[in-house]
N, C-alpha and C positions, 0 to 999 in steps of 0.2 A: 504493500500500500504506500510505499515511499518512493515510487519511481518519479524521476524528475522530468515529467512531460512538459515539453514546450507547447505553446498554444497552437503553432502550426502543425506539429505532429499530432496533437490531441484532436484537432479538427479532421485532419486527413484520416486518422485511424478510425474514428467513429463513423465517418461518412462511408469509408470502405466497408465497415462491418454492416452498416445499414444496407448497402448494396447486396450483401450476402443474404440478408433477410428477404430481399426481393425474390430470390430463388427459393428460399425455404417456405415462405408463407404467401403464395399467390392468393388473391382475393377476388371473388367474382365481380365483374364490372358492373352488373346491374345493381349491386348494393349501393352504388353511388349515382348511377344514372336514374334510378327510379326511387323516389321517396326520400332522397337525401341521406345524410349520415346519421344513423341511429345511435342511441346511447350505447347499445351493444357494440357497434363499430368503434365508438370512441374508447370504450373500456378495453377492447382488444388491441387497438392501436397503442394506447398507453402502456398496457402490460408488455407488449412486445418491445416497445422502446425502453422500458425499465430493464427488461432482460438484456437488451443490447448494451445499455450503459453499464450495468453491473458485471457483465461478462468481460468487459474490456477496460473499464476505467478504474483508477484507484479510489476506492470508497473508504471514508473514515468511519470505523466502527467503534471508536472509543465511546463507552457508555455516557461519559460526561457530555460529550459533544452531541452524540446521537439523541439522547433523551431530551437534551435542552431544545434542539431544533424541533423534535417531535412535539414537545409540549407547547412551544411557541406557535407552531402551525395549528395544533388542536385548539388553542385559545382563540385564534382567529376563526377557525371553522365553526366552533361552537356559537359564534356570534352572527353567523350568516344564515340566510334562509336554508331550509333542508335541501340537501343535494342528493342526486342519485349515485354519487361516487363516494368511495371510501378514500379519503385523501392520505397520501403517503409521502414522506420526505426522505431525501437522501442527500448526504453531504459528500461532495466530490473533492478529493485532495488536489487542488489546482489553485495557483495564485491569481488567476484571472478574477476581475471584479465582475462576477456574473451570477445570475440566478435565472431560472426559467421554469415554466410549467408546461406540461403537455396534456392533451385530452385524456380523460379518465381519472384525473385527480392526482397525477404524479408531479411532485414538486422537487426540483433539484437546486441545491445551493452550493456554490463553490466556496472552499475555505477562504479564498482571497476576499470574498464579499464580507464574511464574518470578521475577518481580521482588520478590514479597512474602514468600517463604519465605527462611530464612537459610542453609540447608545443602542439599547435594545429596541427602542421605538423606531429607530432608523432601519434596522434589519426587519422589523415587523412591517414597516411601510412597504419595503420591497416585496415581501411575501404577500401582503394584502393586494398589491397591484397584480402580482402573478395569479393569485386566486381569482381575481376578477376576470382575467382572460379566460380562465377555465369555466367559471360559472356563467359567463356571458357567451360561451361557446364560440369565441372568435376564430379559433383554428377550424372548428367544425364547419362554420359557415363558409369559410374559404375553400375547404375541401369540397363542399357541395358545388361550388362554382367551377372548381378545377376539373372535376369529374375524372379523377385518376382511375386507372384500371387495376392496380394491384396495391395490396397493403405495403409491399416492399417499396414501391415508388413513393407512397405516402411517408414511410419512415425516412427515406432519403431526403425528401423535401423538408419534413419537420426537423430533422437533424441539422440541415443547413440553416434554417431560421433560428432554432433554439441555441445552437452552439456557436455559430459563426457570424450570423447576420448575412445580408445579401452578398457582400463582397467575399467573405470567407466561404460561403456556400458555393459561389460561382467557381472559386479556385479549386474546390474539392470535387465537384461533381460535373463540371463542364457546362456547356451552353444549354443543353436540354434540361439538366437538373437545375441549373440556375434559374431558368424561366419558371420552373415549378416552385422553387424557393421564393422567388419574387412574388408569385401569385399568393403564397401563404403568408408573406411578411405582413405584420400588423399595419393597418392603415392608421392615419392620424386620428380618424374617428374612433377606431378601436382603442388607440392609446388614450385618447381623451376619456372615453367611457371607463377604461380600466383605472385611470386616475381617480375619477369621480366615485365609482363604485368601490374601489379599493380604499379610498379615504373614508367612506361610510363604514366599511368593514373594520378599519383600524380604530375608529372612534367607538364603534359598538363593542369592540373587544376590550375597551378600557384603556387604550394607549393614548398618549399625547399626540394630537394630529400633526404637530410639527415634525414628527418622525418621517412623514411622507416627503416633505420638502427638504428637511435637514439631510436625509440620506442621499438624495439626488445631488444636493449642493456639495456635500462632502466628497462624493465620488468624483464630481467634476473638478473640485479643487485639488484633490490628490493627483488627478491625471495631469493637471498643469504643473504641479510641483515636481512630478517625476519626468516631465518632458514628453509624455505620451499624448497624442492628439486628443484622445477621448477614451475612457475605459470601456471595456467590452459591454457592460450592461447598458450604458447610455448610448453606445453606438448602434445597438439593436433596437433602440427605442427613441426615434427621432424627435426633433423640435423640442428638446428638453427645456430650453430657456422659457419659451412661451408657456409650457405646461407648468413649470415651477411657479411662474407668476400667477397663473390661473388658480393653482391650488392655494397659494398664499392668500389670494383675495378671498377665497372661500373660507379659509380658516379664520380670517379676520372677522367674519360675520358670526362665528360660533360663540356660545356663552363662555365667559371668562373662566368658569370653573372647569370647563372642558379643555380650553386652550392651555390653562396653567396646571394641568395634571402633573403631579410629582411621580416619577417612575423609579422603581427599584432596579438598578442595573447590576446588582451584585452577582447574580448567576451568569449574566452575559459576560461580565469581566472575568469570571473564572474560566469560561470557555475560551474567551479571547486570549487570556494568558496562556492557556494550554496550547492553543494553535500556534501562537507566535513562538513559544518556547520550542515546540517540536518541529515546526516547518518553516519558520521565518528565517530571514537572513540573520546569522548569529550576531553580527555587530549591531544591526538595527534592534534586534530583540534585547540585547544587553542594555541598550539605552532606555528601553521601556521598563526594565526591571531594576531601577535604581533605588527603589524604596526599601524600607525596613519591615514591611508587612510580610505575612507568611506567603502570600501568593507571589510577590516579587521575589522572595527568597527561593521559593520552589521553582519559579521560572528560570532564575539564574542557575539553579542546580541542574535543570534539564539541559540548558544551553551549554554549560561547562562540561557536562557529561558527553554531549555531542562532540565537543572539541577534545575529548579525552583528557581533560584537566581534572583528574580524579580526585585529588586531595581538596582542591577548591570546591568541587561539586559536593563532596561529602560534607564539607563545612557548611555550605549553603543549605543542603537538605537537613542537616542536624539543627540549624538555626530555625528553619521553617517549621519543623516538628515541635521545637521548643516553644515557638510562638503560638502554634495551633495544634495542640496534642490530640484534639478530637475532630479534626477535619479529615474525612475519609479520603479526599483527593490528595491532600498533602501526604498522608500516610501511605497511600498506594504508590505515588510517584517515588517517595523515598524508599519504600520497600522494594520496588522494582529496580531502582538503582543499586541497592545493596545486593539484591539477588544476582544482577548481571555482573557485579564485581566479586561475587563469591563469598560475601559476608552473610552466610546462611542464617545464623542465629538472629542477627539484627533484622534481616529481611523477614524472617518468619514472624517475629514479634510485631513488626509494623503491618504486615499483610493480614495477619489474623485480626488485628484490631480494626483495620480498614473494612474487612468483610463483615465484621460484627456490626459496625456502624452503618454500612450501606450494603445490604444484601443484593442489590441490583447491579453492583459493580463487578461484572463478569471479567474485567481485565485483571482486577486484583485476584479473583478466583483462579484465573489462568496462570498467573505468576506462582500462586500457591501450589497449584497442581504440579507444575514443573519442579518447584522446590522439593516437594514430597518425593518425586521421582528420583531426584539427584541426591537425596539424603537417605536412600535405602528404604523408603516407605511407599513403594509403588502401589501396594494394595489399597492405600487410602486415597490415591489420586483420581480414580475413575469418577467418583461422585462429582468432583469439581469440573473435570472435563465435560461431563454430560450436562452439567448446569450451564456451562459456557456455550456449548453447541445448541442448546435450546434457544439462545439469544442470537447467535451468529452461526447458523448452520452451513454457511458457504465460506467460512474462513479457513483457508488452506493451512495456515500455521497451526491452528488448533487441531485440525484433523491429523496433521503430521506428528505433533507432540503426543497426542492421544495414542496414535498407532505405535509409536516407540514405547510408550508406557505399557500397552497391551502386549507387545512383543516381549518385554522384560518379564511380564507375568506369565508368559507361556501361551497366551491366547492368540495364536497366529492367524486364526480364521478372521476374527474381528480386526486384528492389526492390519491385514491386507485390505480389508474393506475400507478402513480409514486412510490407508496409504493411497488407495485409488481415489477417494474423495479429494485428498490433498493434491494429487497430481491433476485431477480434473479442474478443480477450482484455481489451481496455479497455472492452468492452461498449458500443461506439459503432456502433449498427446502421446508420445512414445512411452513415457513412464506410466501414464494412466493405463495404457493398453497392457503393458507387462504386469502391473499389479492386479488389474482386473482378471486376467487369465489365471493368476495364482489364486485369487479369491474364489473364482469359479470352481477351480479344481478342489479346493478345500470345502466348498459348499456342497459338492456332490456327495460327500461322505457324512453329511449331517442331516438329521431328520427335520430340524427346524431351519428353513431357508428364508425366513421373513426378512432378515436384515440384508441378505444378498439380493433378494427380489427387489427391495427398495433401491439398492445400489444399481441393479441392472436397469431399472427404469430411468434413473437419472443419467446413467452412462450412455444409454441409447439416445437420449435427447441431446446431450452435448456432442456425442459422436456424429450425429447428423449434421450439426453445424460445422464441425471440423472437416467432414467429408466434402461438404459443399464448398468450403473455403479453399 
């Protein structure tokens, strides 16, 4: 999940994968020629796009980040009229200032967006705007006019609009695909409606309305400071100056108690600290973590660890724990550091306390499971691995560690099952095939084949994609 994707590579990669989907999932032309795009069509398009993104893009599964964005989106969704979709968020590890939503209720946020706004209401404003595009069916209405013949063609066009804007889409898919992307690109009327409806959603969810304007202004300001012409998010959403002025005028007419809402940014700051510490430029990150509070100390510890400045990192983590001895995030990060450096006794003490304070933190549970394996207690580890996989069933690293643990315990059958999953989700075709054959031979000798049958179904699905590509 830490691959250094450039924007150009990112766009070309997912556009190429969308083209593969055109071969895999042909869709009947009459679905779009007669009766328009149904809700079922939208859900199918969104699900396929979600599979496409998750199969090839680095997704951040850290529970602190994942749960925060899920909760932020849920707060907005709970304030809007009932929808036929179940909304789902995904955080993509990429430094682009971008966020987008596709039909079916799938919302994608880039880590760069979270890192570069200053307040929770600004991030919420971006998400509210994207929700409005979905609820107002802006993409669906354009699909109906375009009358595409295949779901694959729709995926190519939607990918061009969502990930790259008209110019990026043109570079990635050629003249024919570019014309499709242009047809799908949001009109000024769409953008104006998304601003107005999104602002309503933001206010109804209890956020300060200034978040909608402040977020856009901040992104434009950061683009000027960095010498970039305009950030990705704003480049795919034109006429931003006029729209900001229009939203500011609307906000000025709102009651003062709404305009002056006080927001609690503490959880947002925790997530932003974690992202900057783990993925940001080390020098820029260290400048952010100059304070004496526990989060700043934790952030410094993570950056120093990335730079292999072990003694300084240990001092920073120790100071962070001393400042906040009951903060599960601080305890988890300090415990993970000590585990990686081989300080098992200290790591176990910190991780056990972190798990006790936050039962949902499956990353702390993962560290603890690996620690048990490496300290001769492999029989105690499966419980923790299984709990982690309930939360992140497609995480290759977890499957591989669990497989090694099962192998140590002599359970070769399940070990090869999880080695196959690890290779599948790590996109290693040859290794997956080898492990699958071994798991299959072991399954033939067992009366209970349920776990292998589940693997067999998943393997066939991903193998079809590999074979077509």
